[in-house]
C-alpha positions in Angstrom: 25.3 5.8 14.0 23.7 3.3 17.2 21.0 4.5 18.5 21.3 4.7 23.1 19.1 4.0 25.5 17.5 6.6 28.1 20.5 5.8 30.8 23.1 6.6 26.9 23.9 2.5 26.2 24.6 2.1 22.9 21.6 -0.1 21.0 21.8 -1.9 17.9 20.4 0.3 14.8 22.7 1.3 12.9 20.3 1.5 10.0 17.2 2.6 11.7 16.0 -1.0 12.9 16.9 -2.0 16.5 17.1 -5.5 16.3 20.1 -7.4 15.3 19.7 -9.6 12.2 18.2 -12.6 11.4 18.4 -15.1 8.8 16.0 -15.6 6.1 13.7 -18.9 6.5 12.8 -20.9 4.0 11.5 -24.1 3.5 7.8 -25.1 4.5 6.2 -22.2 6.0 4.9 -23.7 9.7 3.0 -20.9 11.9 2.9 -21.3 15.7 0.4 -20.1 17.9 2.0 -19.3 21.6 -0.8 -18.3 24.3 0.7 -15.9 27.0 -0.2 -14.7 30.3 -0.2 -11.3 29.4 1.4 -9.6 32.4 3.0 -12.9 33.8 4.4 -14.1 30.2 3.6 -17.5 31.4 3.2 -20.1 28.3 -0.6 -21.1 28.2 -0.9 -22.9 25.3 -0.2 -23.5 21.5 -3.1 -22.8 19.9 -4.0 -24.8 16.7 -5.7 -21.5 15.5 -7.4 -21.8 11.9 -8.2 -18.7 9.1 -5.6 -17.3 10.5 -5.0 -12.9 9.2 -2.7 -10.4 10.8 -0.9 -7.3 9.8 2.0 -5.3 10.4 2.1 -1.5 10.8 4.4 1.3 12.2 3.5 4.4 13.6 -0.2 2.5 14.0 -1.0 -1.1 14.8 -1.7 -3.8 13.0 -4.4 -6.5 13.4 -4.9 -10.5 14.1 -8.5 -12.6 13.3 -8.3 -16.0 14.0 -10.3 -19.0 14.8 -10.4 -21.8 17.7 -11.8 -24.6 16.2 -13.7 -26.2 19.3 -15.0 -29.1 17.4 -11.7 -31.3 17.8 -11.8 -32.9 20.9 -7.7 -32.1 21.2 -8.4 -29.0 21.0 -10.8 -29.0 24.0 -7.9 -30.6 25.9 -5.8 -27.5 25.7 -8.4 -25.8 27.5 -8.9 -22.8 24.9 -11.3 -20.7 26.8 -8.2 -20.0 29.6 -6.0 -19.5 26.9 -7.7 -17.1 25.1 -9.3 -14.5 27.9 -9.5 -11.5 26.2 -7.9 -8.8 27.8 -5.7 -11.3 29.5 -3.9 -13.5 26.6 -0.8 -12.1 24.2 -0.3 -13.8 21.3 3.2 -14.3 19.5 2.8 -15.9 16.4 5.8 -17.9 15.0 6.6 -18.5 11.9 9.6 -21.4 11.0 11.8 -20.1 14.0 11.0 -16.2 14.3 7.8 -14.0 15.5 6.3 -12.0 12.8 3.5 -10.3 14.7 2.7 -10.4 18.5 -0.3 -8.2 20.6 -2.8 -8.7 22.7 -6.2 -11.1 21.8 -8.9 -8.2 22.0 -12.2 -10.2 21.4 -13.8 -13.5 21.0 -17.2 -14.5 19.9 -18.7 -17.9 20.6 -21.8 -19.5 18.9 -23.5 -22.4 19.9 -24.9 -22.7 16.7 -21.9 -22.2 15.1 -21.5 -24.7 12.0 -18.6 -25.8 11.9 -18.4 -24.9 15.7 -15.2 -22.5 15.7 -14.5 -19.4 18.2 -13.4 -16.5 16.3 -10.4 -14.1 18.1 -9.6 -10.7 17.4 -6.7 -8.3 18.7 -4.3 -5.7 17.7 -0.8 -5.1 17.9 1.7 -4.7 20.8 1.7 -0.7 20.1 -2.5 -0.8 19.6 -1.8 -1.7 23.9 1.0 1.1 25.0 -0.6 3.4 22.8 -3.8 3.3 24.4 -1.6 4.0 28.3 -2.8 7.7 29.8 0.4 10.0 30.1 1.9 9.6 33.7 3.7 12.9 34.4 2.9 16.2 34.2 4.9 17.6 31.3 4.5 21.4 31.5 6.5 24.7 32.6 9.9 23.0 34.4 12.9 25.3 34.9 15.6 25.5 32.1 17.7 21.9 32.1 14.7 20.5 33.4 13.2 16.9 32.3 10.6 18.8 30.2 9.8 20.8 26.7 7.5 23.7 26.8 10.2 25.9 28.1 11.6 27.9 24.8 14.9 27.5 25.3 14.7 23.9 26.0 13.8 22.3 23.0 14.1 19.0 22.0 13.9 17.0 19.1 10.3 14.6 19.0 11.5 11.4 18.9 13.5 12.1 22.7 10.2 13.7 23.7 8.2 10.4 23.0 11.1 8.3 24.4 10.5 10.1 27.3 6.8 9.9 27.5 7.1 6.0 26.3 9.6 5.7 29.3 7.7 7.1 32.4 4.6 4.6 31.0 6.6 1.4 31.2 7.9 2.6 34.5 4.2 1.2 36.0 4.7 -2.5 36.9 1.1 -3.0 36.0 1.4 -2.5 32.4 1.9 -5.3 30.6 5.6 -5.2 29.0 6.6 -2.7 31.4 10.4 -2.0 32.0 10.6 -2.5 28.0 13.8 -0.9 26.4 13.6 2.1 24.2 16.5 2.7 21.7 16.1 5.7 19.8 17.7 6.2 16.4 18.6 9.3 15.0 20.0 12.9 16.2 17.2 15.8 15.5 19.0 19.1 14.0 18.7 22.0 16.7 16.9 24.0 14.6 14.4 21.2 13.4 13.8 20.9 17.7 10.1 22.1 19.1 9.3 22.8 22.3 6.4 21.2 23.7 3.2 20.9 26.9 1.6 17.9 27.9 -0.3 19.2 31.2 -1.4 16.4 33.8 -4.9 18.6 33.9 -5.8 17.9 29.8 -4.4 14.0 29.9 -4.2 12.3 26.9 -3.2 8.9 26.0 1.2 9.0 25.0 -0.6 7.4 21.2 -2.2 11.0 20.8 0.9 13.0 21.9 3.5 10.8 20.1 1.7 10.2 16.8 1.0 14.3 16.6 4.7 14.7 16.9 5.5 12.0 14.2 3.2 13.3 11.9 4.7 16.3 11.2 7.0 15.9 8.1 9.8 14.5 7.3 12.5 15.6 8.9 11.0 17.1 11.9 8.8 13.8 13.2 10.2 10.5 13.2 8.5 6.6 12.7 8.0 4.6 16.3 7.2 0.8 16.3 6.9 -2.1 19.1 9.0 -4.9 17.8 8.8 -8.7 19.3 11.7 -10.8 19.6 11.9 -14.3 22.0 14.4 -14.2 24.4 15.7 -17.5 23.9 14.0 -19.0 21.1 10.3 -20.3 20.1 8.2 -20.8 23.0 10.2 -18.6 25.8 9.7 -14.7 26.8 8.6 -12.4 23.7 10.6 -9.4 24.6 9.2 -5.6 23.0 11.8 -3.3 21.9 10.1 0.6 21.6 11.9 1.7 18.5 11.8 5.1 17.7 13.7 6.6 14.6 14.8 9.6 13.6 14.5 11.2 10.8 12.5 7.4 9.7 12.7 3.6 10.3 14.4 1.4 7.9 17.0 0.7 5.8 16.8 3.5 2.8 17.2 2.4 -1.2 20.1 0.1 -1.9 20.9 -0.8 1.8 17.7 -3.3 1.9 19.4 -4.6 -0.8 15.7 -6.7 -1.3 14.3 -6.6 -5.3 10.7 -7.7 -5.7 10.1 -8.3 -9.5 6.4 -7.3 -10.8 6.4 -10.1 -13.5 6.9 -13.0 -11.1 4.8 -12.1 -8.5 1.6 -13.9 -7.5 -0.4 -10.5 -8.0 0.2 -6.2 -7.6 -2.4 -2.8 -7.8 -0.7 0.2 -8.8 -2.6 2.5 -8.0 -2.5 6.6 -8.5 -4.3 9.2 -6.6 -4.3 12.6 -7.6 -7.3 13.8 -5.7 -4.8 15.5 -3.1 -2.4 16.8 -4.9 -0.4 20.1 -4.4 2.0 21.9 -5.7 1.9 24.7 -3.4 1.5 24.7 0.4 0.6 27.0 2.9 1.5 26.2 6.7 0.6 27.0 9.3 1.7 26.5 13.0 0.9 27.7 16.6 3.0 30.4 18.4 2.9 33.8 20.6 2.9 35.3 17.0 2.0 32.6 14.5 3.8 31.1 12.6 3.9 30.0 8.2 5.6 28.8 5.9 4.6 29.0 2.3 5.9 26.2 -0.5 5.9 26.8 -4.0 3.9 26.6 -6.7 6.7 24.1 -7.9 7.7 25.6 -11.6 9.6 22.8 -12.3 6.2 21.2 -12.0 4.3 23.7 -13.8 6.5 23.9 -16.3 5.9 20.3 -17.3 2.6 20.6 -17.5 0.9 19.3 -14.2 -1.9 22.2 -13.3 -1.8 24.6 -10.5 -3.0 23.0 -7.3 -3.0 24.2 -3.4 -3.7 23.0 -0.1 -3.5 24.9 3.7 -2.2 22.2 6.2 -1.8 22.4 9.9 0.9 21.8 12.4 0.0 20.8 15.8 3.1 19.6 17.3 5.5 22.4 15.2 6.2 25.0 17.4 9.4 27.2 16.0 9.8 28.8 12.5 12.6 26.7 11.4 10.5 23.5 12.2 8.0 25.1 10.3 9.8 25.5 7.7 10.6 21.7 7.3 7.6 20.1 7.9 6.0 22.2 4.7 9.3 20.4 2.9 8.1 17.5 3.8 4.7 16.9 3.3 5.2 19.3 0.0 7.5 15.7 -1.3 4.3 14.2 -0.4 1.5 15.9 -1.9 3.5 17.5 -4.6 2.7 14.5 -7.5 -0.6 11.7 -7.5 0.3 9.6 -4.8 1.0 5.9 -5.3 -0.1 3.3 -2.7 0.7 0.1 -4.3 0.6 -3.9 -3.2 2.1 -6.9 -4.1 1.1 -10.3 -3.5 4.2 -12.9 -2.6 4.6 -16.4 -1.2 5.2 -16.3 2.6 8.7 -18.1 1.1 10.8 -16.3 -1.2 10.2 -17.9 -4.7 11.3 -16.8 -8.0 14.1 -14.3 -6.9 11.5 -12.6 -5.0 11.2 -11.9 -0.9 10.2 -13.7 1.7 7.6 -12.8 4.6 11.1 -12.6 7.0 13.1 -11.2 4.2 10.9 -7.4 4.3 10.0 -5.5 7.2 7.6 -2.3 7.6 9.9 0.6 7.1 12.5 0.0 4.4 12.8 0.6 1.3 12.6 -1.9 -1.7 13.6 -2.0 -5.5 10.6 -2.7 -7.6 11.4 -3.9 -11.3 9.5 -4.8 -14.0 10.0 -5.4 -17.5 7.1 -7.6 -19.8 4.4 -6.7 -17.4 1.9 -5.0 -19.6 1.5 -1.7 -17.3 5.2 -0.5 -18.2 6.4 -2.3 -21.1 4.9 1.9 -22.4 7.3 3.7 -20.4 10.0 1.0 -21.4 10.1 -1.1 -17.9 10.3 0.4 -14.3 13.4 0.3 -11.8 12.3 2.0 -8.6 12.6 1.8 -5.4 9.3 2.1 -3.0 8.6 2.5 1.1 6.8 -0.9 2.5 4.3 0.7 4.9 2.3 -2.3 5.5 2.5 -6.0 5.7 -0.7 -8.1 5.7 -0.8 -12.6 5.5 -3.1 -14.5 5.1 -2.8 -18.5 6.4 -5.0 -20.5 4.4 -6.5 -23.5 5.7 -5.2 -25.5 2.2 -2.7 -23.9 -0.3 -0.4 -21.3 -0.9 0.6 -18.8 2.2 0.5 -15.5 0.9 1.5 -11.7 1.9 0.9 -8.7 0.7 3.2 -5.8 1.0 1.5 -2.7 0.8 4.1 0.3 -1.4 4.2 4.1 -1.4 6.7 6.6 -2.4 9.8 7.2 0.7 9.7 10.0 2.5 11.7 12.9 1.3 11.8 17.1 0.7 10.9 18.7 -1.7 11.1 19.4 -4.6 11.1 15.8 -5.8 11.4 14.5 -9.5 8.1 13.1 -10.6 6.8 9.0 -10.1 7.0 6.4 -12.7 4.3 7.0 -15.0 
């Protein structure tokens, strides 16, 4: 389905991704670092940064670090201090014509005796700034049919509530990227909708409001991220879109058409963690009478030899029984078996059939295969789908530019099949 903005206009995003598709990047990896005034988005300079690392996240913010090589007279001529003012400078990192990171420079450190003379910079993705804004309105009781949602007869999907809270903040012209487009995809079923109250007397950041609702469990919560693209090619104005996707962000299963071959990657890790495993979940939520739901124990898992485990979960953003039932089932799928958080290191430009940096997006599923790697010989090979939850890039001053994908099991509703072992 297509997403719609708050005025009901259709937006791209039928697969949970609201930006138009981009052709994969080929050829040598060329990174360019564009510095803009954070409010006017006037281009200040192309900074020749060194030692760069950066990361992409959804439902949160990735970070950036890099250095200005100040000992170079050519760099000094660029007025690098005016073009890197913390809190005033927006950095867009371009890879061969596409923005792969955008965010606010927040830290800068000069040390006279540094050898070589470099100036370290640090920053956070766009949502890190936007999410720190305080709520702009008093979201408490209003008559039925009004704009807010704490009336029991005025339920709404968490994704729509999040969009309204963000929209009100973005109407302030003094907010960076004010007027940013918001794309909302997916419709929360009526039985999974919630009512919500965020009084101005207990003012919160919009990240606190939105992240709390987003984490309410699969089928109840949602994913959110600010994605940034050029308005008209490299060096033009960076344009952000706040994407709020229900029930999740990204391409699901075979729709991603991305395959990662562990036999051909630079490196990978496959940690398995059963410390938080739970075959039984007792979930509670707030309501006038208190809400409870117990899942499990999963008899199939017990019969297969898994020992009994349990956990208590509290869902502060949930206040209807149906929504609590769904939230518990989503968390049961996440906790029923040992958690897998794999990492895969790959070259930035795709090689050997593996994807390049611009072929993947945080939130997408990818097919992961292995045949000859010793980890999977005993199991007869690996062929499964995992979800990208983080992308981290290191740009060395010399050598191969690589990136690391962090992968986990895709969100689901319990019961599920055991993960690869």
